[in-house]
MARVEX-427832 format. One record per atom (N, C-alpha, C): x, y negated, z; residue in one letter. Coordinates in pm, whole numbers, padded with zeros to 5 digits, always signed. Each point is the difference from the previous one (the first is absolute). Example, Ala and Ser with C-alpha at 12.3 -4.5 7.8 and 13.67 -1.06 7.14 Angstrom:
2
+01319+00569+00780A-00089-00119+00000A+00090-00120+00000A-00035-00105-00072S+00082-00119+00006S-00077-00109+00073S
//
This chain:
404
+00085+00119+00000M-00085-00119+00000M+00088-00124+00000M-00028-00101-00083S+00082-00121-00009S-00031-00091+00118S+00095-00091+00023N-00021-00097+00106N-00117-00092-00030N-00020-00033-00131R-00110-00089-00035R-00132+00067+00036R-00012+00128-00026A-00123+00071+00036A-00017+00006+00151A+00116+00016+00068A-00008+00012+00146A-00045-00129+00066A+00021-00116-00067S-00035-00127+00062S-00150-00024+00002S-00078+00086-00065A-00145-00020-00003A-00061+00021+00137A+00060+00082+00083A-00054+00027+00133A+00109+00058+00087A-00012-00010+00132P+00099+00059+00090P+00004+00152-00017P+00117+00055+00025R+00019+00146-00009R+00050+00052+00135R-00031+00122+00028K+00043+00061+00126K+00128+00079-00020K+00095-00021+00095D+00125+00077+00000D-00024+00125+00083D-00012+00114-00068E-00035+00124+00070E+00106+00042+00100E+00124-00040-00024A+00108+00040+00090A-00008-00072+00135A-00045-00126-00002T-00003-00078+00125T-00141-00029+00049T-00099+00017-00089G-00137-00029+00038G-00034-00149-00006G+00093-00083-00045T-00024-00145-00011T-00039-00035-00143T-00044-00125-00018W-00046-00046-00131W+00096-00105-00058W+00004-00009-00133W+00091-00091-00068W-00066-00049-00129W+00057-00106-00056F-00049-00048-00129F+00113-00073-00074F-00020-00019-00129V+00090-00079-00085V-00086-00103-00070V+00044-00126+00004C-00078-00109-00062C+00086-00072-00103C-00053-00019-00120D+00071-00074-00104D+00005-00148+00035D+00114-00063-00026L+00023-00142+00024L+00019-00073-00133L-00006-00132+00000P+00030-00074-00123P+00140+00032-00049P+00025-00008-00130P+00132+00031-00056P+00108-00088+00062P+00124+00050+00003G+00112-00076+00052G+00040-00111-00096G+00105-00077+00035P+00043-00112-00082P+00034+00037-00144P+00046+00122-00022E+00036+00044-00135E-00101+00099-00056E-00120-00002+00055G-00107+00084-00051G+00001+00143+00051G+00090+00034+00090Q+00009+00137+00050Q-00119+00035+00089Q-00036+00125-00001R-00112+00046+00081R+00037+00001+00148R-00094-00043+00086R+00023-00001+00143R-00117+00063+00072R+00031+00073+00109Q-00103+00064+00081Q+00033-00017+00149Q-00104+00001+00079A+00016-00001+00145A-00048+00134+00054A+00082+00063+00082K-00035+00130+00058K-00015-00013+00150K-00106+00053+00052R-00025-00004+00144R-00034+00141+00048R+00061+00041+00112R-00021+00135+00053R-00031-00005+00149R-00040+00114+00053G-00012+00017+00144G-00130-00047+00062G-00107-00013-00077F-00129-00042+00056F-00068+00120+00065F-00056-00016+00119P-00060+00114+00070P-00130+00049-00064P-00073-00089-00068T-00128+00038-00061T-00008-00056-00141T-00090+00061-00079K-00023-00048-00136K-00058-00141+00004K-00085-00029+00100K-00063-00132+00011K+00104-00109+00022K+00095+00025+00092S+00102-00102+00027S+00089-00022-00122S+00029+00106-00076A+00079-00014-00122A-00076-00080-00104A-00131+00027-00011Q-00082-00072-00098Q-00009-00149+00034Q-00015-00031+00129E-00008-00141+00043E+00128-00075-00035E+00115+00064+00023E+00127-00065-00033E+00016-00015-00151E-00043+00102-00076L+00005-00008-00146L-00087-00115-00052L-00119-00016+00058D-00089-00109-00041D+00061-00136+00031D+00061-00011+00120R+00065-00126+00036R+00113-00033-00095R+00079+00100-00035L+00113-00021-00090L-00047-00041-00139L-00104+00067-00049R-00054-00036-00132R-00054-00143+00000R-00064-00038+00110N-00054-00136+00008N+00112-00103-00001N+00109+00027+00072R+00112-00094+00000R+00066-00010-00136R+00007+00112-00071V+00055-00003-00136V-00091-00082-00091V-00130+00019+00015A-00096-00070-00086A+00000-00149+00024A+00022-00041+00126T-00003-00142+00033T+00140-00061+00002T+00100+00073-00049A+00138-00048-00011A+00060-00037+00136A-00042+00068+00107T+00058-00026+00131T+00088+00116+00047T+00021+00096-00089Y+00084+00114+00038Y+00146-00041-00007Y+00075+00036+00103V+00143-00024+00004V+00070+00134+00020V+00084+00035-00093A+00068+00129+00008A+00094+00003+00119A+00003+00110+00075P+00089+00009+00116P+00147-00015-00040P+00075-00073+00081K+00144-00016-00024K+00073+00015+00133K+00124+00043-00008R+00079+00021+00121R+00082-00124+00038R-00017-00110-00071Q+00078-00121+00027Q-00025-00049+00142Q+00108-00027+00073T-00012-00049+00136T-00029-00150-00001T-00045-00049+00115L-00025-00143+00012L+00129-00078-00020L+00111+00048+00055A+00128-00069-00015A+00041-00007-00147A-00016+00110-00073E+00036+00001-00142E-00085-00098-00078E-00128-00002+00030Y-00090-00091-00072Y+00035-00146+00028Y+00021-00033+00127L+00025-00139+00036L+00133-00050-00056L+00106+00080+00014T+00134-00047-00036T+00033+00019-00147T-00056+00103-00063A+00036+00027-00141A-00100-00058-00099A-00125-00021+00043D-00103-00045-00093D-00054-00138+00034D-00057-00014+00120W-00073-00124+00031W+00092-00120+00017W+00101+00010+00084L+00088-00115+00024L+00072-00048-00126L+00054+00090-00083P+00061-00046-00125P-00099-00072-00091P-00124+00051-00007A-00101-00065-00085A-00039-00136+00053A+00008-00016+00133L-00042-00124+00064L+00107-00108-00007L+00121+00037-00026R+00113-00094+00009R-00015-00118-00095R-00054+00024-00117R-00011-00109-00098R-00117-00094+00030R-00085+00037+00094E-00118-00081+00029E+00015-00088+00123E+00092+00034+00091L+00010-00071+00127L+00126-00086+00007L-00005-00101+00084A+00119-00078+00031A+00102+00092+00066A+00128-00029-00020A+00105+00088+00051A-00011+00022+00150A-00029-00106+00075S-00009+00013+00145S-00118+00088+00042S-00112-00012-00071T-00118+00082+00031T+00028+00146-00031T+00061+00024-00116W+00030+00139-00037W+00095+00063+00101W+00101-00074+00042E+00094+00054+00098E-00069+00029+00133E-00097-00082+00035S-00075+00024+00123S-00078+00131-00011S-00065+00023-00114Y-00071+00125-00022Y+00096+00118+00007Y+00111-00012-00073D+00098+00109-00006D+00055+00031+00138D+00031-00104+00077R+00058+00020+00133R-00098+00070+00094R-00126-00039-00002N-00098+00064+00087N-00028+00143-00041N-00003+00026-00129V-00018+00138-00048V+00118+00087+00044V+00120-00053-00019R+00121+00077+00031R+00019+00021+00150R-00028-00101+00081L+00026+00011+00143L-00112+00068+00077L-00124-00017-00044H-00113+00046+00081H-00084+00110-00063H-00027-00010-00130V-00090+00097-00062V+00072+00130-00033V+00109-00010-00074V+00070+00121-00046V+00046+00089+00115V+00063-00054+00106P+00047+00090+00107P-00112+00075+00071P-00121-00056+00006R-00106+00061+00079R-00097+00086-00082R-00044-00052-00114I-00101+00076-00076I+00040+00017-00146I+00123-00034-00033G+00044+00008-00139G+00000+00140-00058G+00018+00102+00084G+00006+00137-00050G-00134+00062-00030G-00108-00066+00034I-00135+00053-00024I-00037-00022-00146I-00068+00096-00059Q-00044-00016-00138Q-00095-00118-00012Q+00017-00076-00106L-00081-00120-00022L-00149+00032+00012L-00043+00108-00062Q-00143+00032-00005Q-00053+00056+00133Q+00088+00021+00096K-00045+00049+00130K-00006-00110+00105K+00035-00121-00040V-00009-00113+00093V-00147-00039+00015V-00047-00012+00122D-00139-00038+00022D-00009-00102+00114D-00121-00044+00028G-00020-00101+00103G+00050+00039+00137G-00036+00119+00052P+00048+00040+00132P+00152+00005+00009P+00066+00046-00107L+00146+00004+00002L+00057-00141+00011L-00056-00095-00074L+00047-00138+00007L-00027-00060+00137L-00112+00033+00062D-00029-00050+00134D+00104+00050+00101D+00038+00126-00013R+00103+00054+00089R+00134-00069-00026R+00028-00027-00125F+00123-00069-00039F+00004-00141+00060F-00111-00073-00010Y-00005-00135+00056Y+00018+00003+00152Y-00064+00098+00065A+00013+00012+00145A+00146+00028+00039A+00068+00082-00079D+00140+00031+00026D+00086-00124-00015D-00026-00082-00102L+00077-00122-00020L-00021-00098+00116L-00123-00011+00046L-00030-00090+00111L+00069+00043+00130L+00024+00131+00011E+00059+00051+00123E+00152+00009-00006E+00054+00049-00113T+00145+00025-00007T+00059-00040-00135T-00058-00098-00066G+00041-00029-00137G+00126-00082-00017G+00046-00068+00103R+00116-00088-00016R+00128+00081-00013R+00080-00034-00102R+00125+00071-00025R+00122-00080+00042R-00014-00133+00003L+00114-00085+00031L-00034-00095+00114L+00101-00053+00065G-00023-00100+00104G-00024+00062+00137G-00013-00087+00099K-00016+00042+00138K-00136-00037+00056K-00095-00029-00088Q-00132-00037+00047Q-00081+00125+00030Q-00130-00018+00020M-00087+00113+00029M+00009+00105-00112M-00020+00129+00032P+00020+00106-00100P-00101+00000-00114P-00117-00057+00021G-00101+00001-00105G+00002-00124-00087G-00050+00015-00123L-00014-00116-00089L-00120-00084+00042L+00002-00125-00035K-00111-00089+00030K-00119+00033-00091K-00123-00020+00049P-00119+00025-00084P+00006-00073-00134P+00055-00120-00001R+00011-00076-00124R+00085+00074-00104R+00110+00061+00046T+00087+00075-00091T-00068+00126-00050T-00068+00072+00090V-00069+00123-00041V-00112-00031-00098V-00071-00107+00021R-00106-00038-00094R+00061-00035-00138R+00116-00062+00002Y+00070-00032-00126Y+00038+00129-00073Y+00048+00101+00074I+00034+00128-00062I-00125+00065-00058I-00112-00013+00069H-00127+00050-00053H-00034-00068-00133H+00022-00131-00008T-00026-00074-00123T+00089+00051-00113T+00126+00028+00030I+00093+00052-00100I-00050+00135-00052I-00035+00090+00092L-00046+00133-00041L-00132-00007-00077L-00088-00089+00040S-00127-00014-00069S+00023-00038-00146S+00094-00092-00025G+00033-00037-00137G+00060+00115-00077G+00085+00079+00068A+00062+00115-00066A-00104+00105-00039A-00097+00024+00089F-00103+00100-00029F-00098-00050-00107F-00026-00130-00002D-00083-00056-00108D+00063+00029-00135D+00130-00019-00008Y+00072+00028-00125Y-00010+00148-00037Y+00010+00088+00102A-00010+00144-00025A-00138+00037-00053A-00105-00066+00050V-00135+00026-00050V-00011-00043-00146V+00054-00118-00033R-00004-00048-00138R+00077+00091-00094R+00106+00063+00053Q+00080+00091-00081Q-00055+00144+00003Q-00116+00016+00062Q-00067+00130+00010Q+00085+00105+00071Q+00068-00045+00104R+00074+00093+00085R-00078+00029+00128R-00093-00090+00032L-00088+00017+00115L-00143-00029-00044L-00095+00065+00066V-00141-00028-00028V-00044-00126+00075V+00040-00011+00124I-00036-00116+00082I+00126-00053+00069I-00008-00122+00047N+00108-00061+00076N-00016+00042+00146N+00089+00083+00054P-00017+00046+00140P+00011-00112+00102P+00063-00113-00037A+00012-00110+00095A-00137-00060+00033A-00098+00017-00092T-00134-00050+00028T-00069+00082+00107T+00051+00118+00031R-00057+00087+00104R+00077-00011+00132R+00101-00089+00004A+00081-00015+00121A-00038-00128+00074A+00043-00008+00126T-00030-00116+00083T+00130-00061+00051T+00052-00103-00068P+00123-00065+00046P-00029-00092+00117P+00102-00057+00062P-00024-00100+00106P-00090-00111-00053P-00087-00051+00084S-00095-00102-00042S+00069-00130-00038S-00071-00080-00078A+00053-00130-00040A+00025-00088+00121A-00087+00013+00101A+00017-00081+00121A+00128+00036+00073A+00030+00129+00011S+00121+00042+00071S+00126-00027-00081S-00017-00016-00134A+00114-00021-00088A+00014-00145-00043A-00063-00091+00070K+00006-00140-00039K+00142-00053+00016K+00027-00109-00070A+00133-00060+00003A+00035-00046+00142A+00130-00006+00029P+00040-00048+00135P-00059-00137+00029P-00035-00021+00125E-00062-00125+00040E+00092-00119-00026E-00059-00104-00056M+00075-00122-00027M+00034-00070+00132M+00127-00039+00014R+00043-00076+00117R+00076-00122-00050R-00025-00112+00059T+00065-00123-00045T+00060-00076+00118T+00091-00089-00033W+00059-00088+00100W-00064-00138-00009W+00004-00070+00109S-00037-00141-00002S+00114-00078-00062S-00023-00127-00031A+00105-00083-00057A+00119-00011+00096A-00029-00008+00129Q+00106-00011+00099Q+00083+00129+00009Q-00069+00114-00008Q+00072+00128+00005Q+00086+00019-00124Q-00052-00039-00115L+00078+00012-00123L+00124-00089+00007L-00018-00121+00047R+00114-00091+00014R+00104+00059+00095R-00046+00060+00110R+00092+00060+00095R+00077+00116-00064R-00067+00080-00079F+00065+00112-00070F+00111-00052-00091F-00030-00103-00078L+00099-00054-00093L+00117-00063+00075L-00029-00064+00111D+00108-00058+00081D+00094+00109+00050D-00058+00112+00044L+00081+00110+00053L+00079+00071-00109L-00049-00006-00124C+00068+00067-00111C+00110-00086-00063C-00001-00128+00028E+00092-00091-00068E+00144+00046+00021E+00076+00001-00111G+00136+00051+00002G+00009+00143-00047G-00110+00074+00011D-00009+00137-00050D-00011-00005-00153D+00065+00091-00068R-00008+00000-00147R-00142+00021-00050R-00081+00071+00079Y-00138+00027-00041Y-00092-00117+00030Y+00051-00100+00068Y-00083-00117+00029Y-00059-00058-00126Y+00079-00009-00107W-00042-00069-00122W-00117+00070-00069W+00007+00130-00028P-00117+00064-00061P-00120+00007+00094P+00023+00020+00131F-00111+00000+00094F-00071-00135+00000F+00079-00107-00002A-00058-00134+00000A-00078-00027-00128A+00055+00044-00113F-00070-00023-00127F-00133+00075-00003F+00000+00122+00050L-00126+00076+00010L-00101-00075+00085L+00044-00048+00114A-00091-00066+00093A-00051-00133-00052A+00081-00069-00081L-00037-00134-00046L-00074+00000-00134L-00008+00115-00065T-00065+00005-00132T-00118+00095-00008T-00005+00102+00087G-00108+00098-00008G+00017+00101-00112G+00118+00004-00061C+00024+00095-00110C+00009+00144+00051C-00012+00094-00091R+00017+00141+00032R+00149+00031+00013R+00030+00106+00072R+00139+00042+00021R+00074+00019-00132R-00056+00080-00089G+00068+00029-00127G+00019-00124-00086G-00093-00095+00010E+00011-00124-00078E+00118-00083+00049E+00015-00010+00132V+00110-00078+00056V+00135+00065-00033V+00007+00132+00011L+00125+00070-00027L+00035-00002-00149L-00098-00024-00085G+00026-00006-00145G+00019-00141-00053G-00014-00100+00084L+00008-00139-00045L+00144-00035-00040L+00013-00068-00114R+00131-00040-00051R+00017-00152+00009R+00125-00042+00000W+00027-00144+00004W-00057-00070-00122W+00003+00065-00115R-00054-00065-00120R-00152-00009+00002R-00063+00067+00097D-00145-00010+00014D-00040-00121+00084D+00099-00074+00052L-00027-00116+00083L+00017-00130-00078L-00082-00096+00033D+00017-00137-00049D-00005-00090+00123D+00119-00025+00055L+00008-00076+00124L+00009-00151-00024L+00011-00040-00126E+00015-00141-00031E-00133-00070-00028E-00102+00077-00033S-00130-00061-00031S-00069-00041+00129S-00106-00077-00014A-00078-00042+00117A-00147+00036-00025A-00055+00100+00068P+00069+00080+00101P+00088+00107-00063P+00092+00055+00080A+00083+00111-00046A-00087+00125-00018A+00046+00088-00088R-00082+00118-00033R+00086+00126-00007R-00067+00111+00024A+00060+00132-00019A-00094+00082-00088A+00055+00067-00101S-00080+00084-00090S+00023+00146+00036S-00104+00068+00042I+00008+00142+00035I-00013+00080-00128I+00109+00060-00048R+00000+00071-00129R+00037+00147+00010R+00064+00040+00108Q+00041+00139+00012Q-00004+00041+00147Q+00011+00129+00024T-00003+00054+00136T+00111+00103+00018T+00028+00032+00124V+00091+00109+00033V-00081+00108+00071V+00009+00124-00049I-00077+00110+00057I+00094+00115+00037I-00038+00085+00095P+00084+00115+00035P-00023+00116-00096P+00106+00049-00061L-00008+00113-00092L+00117+00095+00028L-00015+00124-00047T+00105+00100+00017T+00124-00038-00080T+00115+00022+00059K+00126-00029-00069K+00017+00090-00122K+00086-00044-00092A+00025+00077-00122A+00055+00139+00032A+00067+00015+00112T+00055+00130+00041T-00108+00097+00045T-00120-00054+00027G-00108+00083+00050G-00002+00014+00150G+00099-00056+00067K+00010+00009+00146K-00009-00140+00060K-00094-00019+00090G-00016-00129+00065G-00075-00099-00086G-00031-00116+00061R-00074-00104-00070R+00076-00131+00010R-00033-00091-00090E+00067-00128-00006E-00098-00105-00049E+00038-00126+00016G-00081-00108-00055G+00026-00013-00150G-00107-00003-00077R+00012-00010-00146R-00080-00121-00048R+00061-00080-00088I-00067-00119-00053I-00102+00042-00106I-00124-00046+00017L-00107+00026-00097L-00034-00133-00066L+00018-00011-00132P-00017-00131-00067P-00146-00040-00020P-00080+00013+00104R-00138-00046-00005R-00052-00010+00143R-00114-00064+00015T-00062-00014+00131T-00110+00103+00019T-00060+00000+00117K-00108+00095+00029K-00117-00017-00096K-00029-00123-00038S-00113-00027-00091S+00041-00006-00146S+00131+00021-00027D+00055-00012-00136D-00003-00144-00051D-00024-00095+00088K-00002-00141-00040K+00095-00080+00089K+00072-00093-00061A+00086-00088+00080A-00088-00091+00084A+00050-00036+00118R-00075-00088+00090R+00092-00111+00048R-00046-00123-00010V+00080-00114+00041V-00051-00050+00134V+00092-00018+00095I-00038-00055+00130I+00082-00125+00025I-00059-00096+00070E+00070-00123+00034E+00070+00016+00134E+00115-00065+00012L+00083+00014+00120L+00003-00130+00079L-00006+00011+00131D+00007-00117+00086D+00145-00044+00017D+00019-00118+00054A+00134-00058+00014A+00089+00083+00091A-00056+00055+00108A+00081+00081+00093A+00052+00125-00069A-00084+00063-00083T+00042+00120-00071T+00108-00033-00103T-00015-00113-00068V+00101-00042-00099V+00134-00024+00069V-00001-00067+00113A+00124-00025+00073A+00064+00131+00045A-00082+00095+00044M+00051+00130+00042M+00066+00073-00116M-00063-00006-00118L+00054+00068-00118L+00134-00061-00042L+00011-00129+00010R+00127-00064-00037R+00113+00045+00092R-00028+00010+00130K+00100+00046+00094K+00039+00145-00028K-00101+00083-00030W+00029+00140-00028W+00080+00015-00128W-00028-00083-00100N+00073+00007-00126N+00148-00024+00023N+00032-00098+00083A+00140-00029+00029A+00067+00117+00071A-00071+00062+00095R+00058+00112+00072R+00017+00121-00091R-00098+00025-00088Q+00011+00114-00089Q+00117-00016-00097Q+00026-00122-00045K+00113-00024-00089K+00132+00036+00069K+00009-00027+00128E+00120+00037+00076E+00016+00151+00004E-00112+00072+00019E+00006+00146+00002E+00045+00054-00135E-00051-00057-00107R+00037+00046-00135R+00147-00022-00026R+00051-00115+00039M+00142-00030-00023M+00088+00095+00080M-00044+00033+00121A+00079+00088+00085A+00006+00142-00057A-00109+00044-00063L-00006+00136-00053L+00064+00010-00137L-00003-00108-00077G+00064-00002-00131G-00068+00091-00100G+00081+00082-00069A-00051+00085-00109A-00094+00110+00052A+00002+00025+00129G-00086+00105+00055G-00144-00042+00018G-00031-00127-00031Y-00136-00049+00018Y-00085+00039-00120Y-00113+00067+00024G-00092+00037-00107G-00102-00109-00020G+00018-00083-00099D-00082-00119-00015D-00131+00028-00072D-00110-00001+00075H-00135+00010-00056H-00074-00133+00013H+00073-00104+00042D-00058-00132+00020D-00104-00001+00112D+00000+00102+00085L-00099+00008+00107L+00032-00101+00109L-00105-00061+00052I+00017-00095+00110I+00028+00073+00130I-00079+00103+00027F+00015+00077+00124F+00040+00142-00036F+00121+00037+00035C+00053+00131-00040C+00107+00043+00099C+00057+00114-00022R+00110+00047+00084R+00124-00088-00023R+00096+00004+00089P+00119-00083-00017P+00073+00024-00132P-00015+00121-00058D+00068+00028-00127D-00088-00028-00122D-00118-00060+00021G-00086-00038-00111G-00105+00102-00035G+00009+00122+00052R-00100+00102-00031R-00133-00032+00068R-00112+00045-00059P-00130-00026+00064P-00009+00069+00136P-00071-00062+00090Y-00031+00066+00127Y-00089+00122-00026Y+00014+00102+00083H-00096+00110+00001H-00122-00052+00076H-00117-00013-00066P-00115-00062+00066P-00039+00065+00132P+00002+00133+00005E-00040+00066+00124E+00103-00023+00111E+00128+00003-00036A+00104-00028+00099A-00008-00144+00047A-00038-00090-00091F-00016-00141+00034F-00109-00016+00107F-00112+00070-00018S-00108-00006+00099S+00045+00059+00134S+00077+00108-00005K+00046+00060+00124K+00097-00092+00075K+00075-00079-00076T+00089-00097+00064T-00082-00102+00079T-00111-00044-00058F-00089-00092+00071F-00053+00065+00127F-00042+00127-00011D-00051+00072+00118D+00106+00008+00110D+00124+00030-00040R+00107+00013+00100R+00029-00134+00068R-00009-00107-00077R+00022-00132+00060R-00100-00024+00114R-00126+00031-00026L-00103-00028+00100L+00013+00086+00124L+00074+00113-00011H+00019+00085+00116H+00124-00040+00081H+00072-00101-00049Q+00113-00050+00077Q-00051-00083+00119Q+00078-00002+00106E-00044-00064+00123E-00031-00149-00019E+00075-00067-00087R-00021-00144-00016R-00136-00034-00060R-00066+00100-00065F-00131-00024-00060F-00114+00052+00088F+00031+00040+00122A-00098+00066+00087A-00123-00088+00026A+00017-00130-00004E-00113-00091+00029E-00103-00003-00111E+00034+00052-00120L-00090-00007-00115L-00082+00127-00016L-00127-00010-00039P-00080+00119-00030P+00061+00075-00119P-00010+00131+00001T+00054+00081-00109T-00094-00004-00121T+00055-00034-00116I-00076+00001-00125I+00084+00071-00106I-00060+00026-00115R+00073+00058-00113R+00055-00112-00088R+00095+00034-00086L+00051-00099-00094L-00112-00056-00086L-00092+00085-00045H-00110-00045-00085H-00091-00099+00073H+00004+00006+00133D-00083-00092+00077D+00050-00144-00006D+00123-00020-00047L+00045-00138-00024L-00085-00063-00110L-00038+00080-00098R-00089-00048-00107R-00138-00033+00058R-00050+00091+00085H-00129-00027+00065H+00007-00124+00089H+00114-00018+00065T+00017-00117+00087T-00009-00129-00082T+00069-00002-00114W-00005-00121-00084W-00144-00029-00042W-00071+00103-00047A-00138-00020-00047A-00090-00047+00113A+00015+00060+00117T-00082-00038+00114T+00025-00145+00041T+00127-00038+00006L+00033-00138+00037L-00051-00100-00104L+00010+00039-00130A-00047-00090-00106A-00151-00020+00009A-00074+00107+00019L-00145-00010+00009L-00042-00077+00125L+00068+00027+00111A-00032-00070+00124A+00029-00150-00011A+00096-00035-00088A+00034-00140-00019A-00096-00070-00097A-00097+00076-00053G-00099-00058-00089G+00030+00010-00147G+00103+00075-00038V+00031+00018-00142V-00112+00081-00064V-00046-00042-00117D-00111+00065-00068D+00032+00147-00030D-00100+00087+00014V+00019+00143-00023V+00050+00027-00140V-00049-00073-00100A+00041+00022-00138A+00149-00028-00018A+00052-00102+00067I+00142-00033-00009I+00084+00107+00068I-00044+00043+00117V+00071+00107+00071V+00001+00127-00084V-00111+00031-00064S-00011+00119-00083S+00099-00004-00115S+00009-00113-00066K+00093-00015-00113K+00143+00013+00047K+00030-00059+00114R+00135+00005+00056R+00041+00145+00031R-00093+00077+00055L+00029+00138+00039L+00003+00095-00119L-00056-00043-00113G-00005+00088-00116G-00115+00098+00004G-00106-00033+00074H-00118+00085+00004H-00078-00009-00131H-00076+00104-00030G-00077+00001-00123G-00110-00104-00003G-00055-00032+00117S-00107-00099+00008S-00007-00053+00143S-00060-00118+00020P-00018-00052+00136P-00082+00093+00088P-00086+00084-00061M-00080+00093+00078M+00090+00099+00075M+00109+00043-00066T+00095+00090+00067T+00059-00068+00122T+00036-00126-00015T+00057-00076+00112T-00103-00015+00112T-00123-00031-00038W-00106-00019+00100W-00023+00130+00077W-00004+00113-00071Q-00023+00127+00067Q+00115+00037+00093Q+00122-00032-00042T+00118+00034+00081T+00010-00085+00125T-00037-00129-00014Y+00018-00094+00111Y-00132-00061+00046Y-00107+00080-00007Q-00131-00053+00033Q-00011-00044+00147Q+00084+00060+00087H-00003-00043+00140H+00047-00145+00013H+00093-00041-00086V+00047-00138+00003V-00102-00091-00068V-00054+00046-00115V-00098-00079-00074V-00124-00024+00084V-00040+00102+00076A-00118-00015+00086A+00022-00113+00100A+00119-00006+00057G+00031-00108+00092G-00002-00136-00066G+00044-00005-00125M-00002-00126-00076M-00143-00045-00023M-00089+00096-00027Q-00140-00035-00024Q-00063-00059+00127Q+00034+00059+00115T-00052-00053+00126T+00050-00142+00023T+00129-00021-00026D+00059-00131+00017D-00065-00101-00094D-00026+00043-00125A-00063-00089-00097A-00140-00039+00045A-00073+00099+00054A-00136-00028+00047A+00001-00103+00113A+00094+00015+00092E+00010-00094+00111E+00034-00141-00048E+00090-00009-00100K+00041-00130-00052K-00118-00071-00069K-00078+00074-00080V-00113-00058-00069V-00106-00046+00102V-00025+00084+00100A-00097-00034+00102A+00044-00126+00076A+00131-00012+00024A+00051-00119+00069A-00021-00125-00083A+00014+00014-00133L-00023-00115-00087L-00145-00045+00006L-00091+00098+00010I-00143-00033-00001I-00047-00053+00134I+00040+00070+00108F-00054-00033+00132F+00096-00074+00091F+00125-00012-00044G+00101-00056+00088G-00031-00141+00045G-00064-00081-00083G-00027-00140+00037G-00132-00019+00069G-00076+00108+00016A-00134-00014+00062A+00013-00029+00149A-00089-00078+00051S+00002-00034+00144S-00072+00108+00079S
//
């Protein structure tokens, strides 16, 4: 009896007493005949039900042929290479790093088609409890990081569904840490007096200059580290700085470790011009003179990228190491009087002080490089709300202030 004839109905294996069937599948890529064979059903009814389900999936084009490819093989050999041309280098490296450090060691050996919601839930729980591989902090990863890994895997499984390697995306059946538990770190800011005290304590430190520029402009870390002298116009009134490039952390060419790499564009892919106050201009002039002395002392060993804020040898700062330097400064005894904030909070501090001083939200938004004033309002609504109360009191005073 041919296999085609056998696929008409389940058959009984007299040797084992179980039932089996063969089902014809759509032709392969080169027109070759394909069949699916299933064995070991305890009853004819159970075999028939599975045969009907298989035929229905073939008819509705939702059948995916079983493959032995592991999750690690799929992610590293297929999905990540295909994704590389679509993502920014820093984003792709972030995906690759999380896959390599967290996904592959724990569940990479499981077959792609055997990954399901419960397995992912156990994986997320494991990461939350013991997921950290480096550092001396708590052993588990933060909910924000685990949720990010869930987002990465969800995108990978979506691609597998489109490529007909999976019927459904198993990440849709999993429960990652909630958005509330994975929210961004709380914004903390300094008052004007605290910021001034910080700068006073840093004076003389080589990092004083970039820290001060961050605090006085509200720029992003990568924008400040990528700023060049030719991007400045200190002679105009007012003086201006054009944000045209950034410095981002990327893997070294050797494949080991990371370094600061100049990216010839901004986060929005558009140059942004900001005006500089007199104090910032004076600070830049002083720093320019000091940097020239460093260049002369180093001579031919100086790598000239025209960067304003860089290592003593001219190379870009490593952005992450730069932030850690700020953190270490605040843990020194001389800074004990100041509340602990992150480097990025210098940007929040500038925006908060500007809004509290009555600067229009639209102007602050443009200065920060936000997509719209609504983004600024949502980010700093606690400050804007206070401004609205103050405005209401001022208007009421104008109306009723002279009344007897």
